N, C-alpha and C positions, 0 to 999 in steps of 0.2 A: 828597089829598094822594097821589097817585101816587108820585111820585116824589121822596126824600130824599136833597141831598147832608149828609155830615157830615163836613166836616173835622176831622181831630183832629192832635196833635202831644205826646199825652201829659202831659199838665199835669192838675191840678187841673180846673181847668175845662172841659176838652176831656173827662172823665172826666164830670161833671156833665152835658153835653152829649147823650153819650150814654146816660144815665139818662133823660133829657126823651124823648130819643126815642123812647125803648123805650117809656116810657109812653104814647106820642102813637099808635105803629104797631100796640101788642098786637093792635087789631081793624079795621085800615084796610087790609091788606094790603098794606102799602106796598113799593116797594123800594127798599132802604137801597144807596146808594153813599157806603162810606167810602174818603176821601180823605184821603193824607198826601202833603204837598210837604217832598221832603226836599234840602236844601242849600241856596235860597233866594241870596241875595244874598253872594256869597265874602267879597265885603271887611268884610263884619261878622261874617259866621260862620269864619271861616276865619284863625285867627292864625299866623302865618309863625313868629313865636318857637316854639310849641307846637309847630310841625310839625316845624320844625329840631330841635329836644331829641328830639321821637318819631320821628324819622326820615319823615314823613309828606308826601308829597304833596299837592296840592289833589286828584287823581285818589284814592287815597289817601282822603282827606275822606270824597269821594263813594260810596266805594266802602262807607265803615264807615256812616255814612248812610243809605245804602242799604239794609245788613243791620239797621240798628235800625230803620226805617223798617217794613219786613216784619213783624217780628217787632210793632212798634208794632198793626200792621193784623190783622195772625192774632188778635191777644188783642182788640182791638173785637170784632172781627169774631166770635169765640166768647162774650163779652159779650150781642150783640143775639141772635144765636142762641139763647142760654139765655132772655132777657126775652121773647122775639116769636117765639120757632121757626116760624110759617107764614109769615115774611117773607121773602125773596129779598136776601141779602146779598151784594154783591160790593163789592173793593177795588180803589183805583187807587191805585199809588205813582207821583207824576210825579218826577222827581230830575233832579239838575242847578242850574246859576243861573238866576235870575230871580226876579221878584218875586211872592212868594207869594201873597197878595191879587190880582193879575192873575192866576195861575194858576187861583186856587179859582173865581173869575169865569168864566175860560174853562172850567171843569169843567162847571159848573153847567149856562151855555148851550150847550154840546155835547150836555151830558144832557138836556136838557130839562127841568131839575128844577122842582117846584114850590115848592119850599122847602129854605135853606142854614138848617141848625142847628148854631151855633158856641158856643163858649164865651166871655165877653165877655174872656178875657187868654187868651194864651198861654204856653208855656212861657220864652218867654225876652222876655217884656214887662217892662223896664224902669220901667214906671212901677205896679206891684200896688199895689193897693188905692185908687188915688183916679182913675183914667181908664181910660178903654174902651183896649183894645192897638191897638197900629196897624196889625195885618193886620185885626183885625174893623173896628176904626172905616173902613178904605181899602174894606174888604168891602161896607159896610152903605151907605156912601154910591155906591160907585160901579157896583152891580148893579142890574138893573134886577127879579132875582129877588128873590120877597119872603126877609127874612133874621127870624131867628128866634135871638136873642143870651140865651144860659145865663149868670147869674152862680153 
């Protein structure tokens, strides 16, 4: 397990995936690639009523999401470096519109990841508690890279 892709979104399940990854890589010398996809599908994430009230444009929304993504990645990187200090950790922030699952799969392929470790549900999962999150489900069934799903 040389290259581990760890998509994160700040959810409780994402935090559990970080913990699991740390416990697995401590003695492996793995390269860990933390990935955060910021933005996603504008039609589902961007609420024009909110934007009008807040005076925010689509561009403003993406800038805000990018800032939050950078912060999230740095916090996760610190957790991994604390728990597994001998492992190389890099962060990847993908911004703008697009299908999150497709972008995770693309990153795994581009990196030549040996495994994707991700939470079973995301921060915006509407199905909390009774079924796999939609992004996780798509990644699980569309990628050829092995996937470890952490509950």
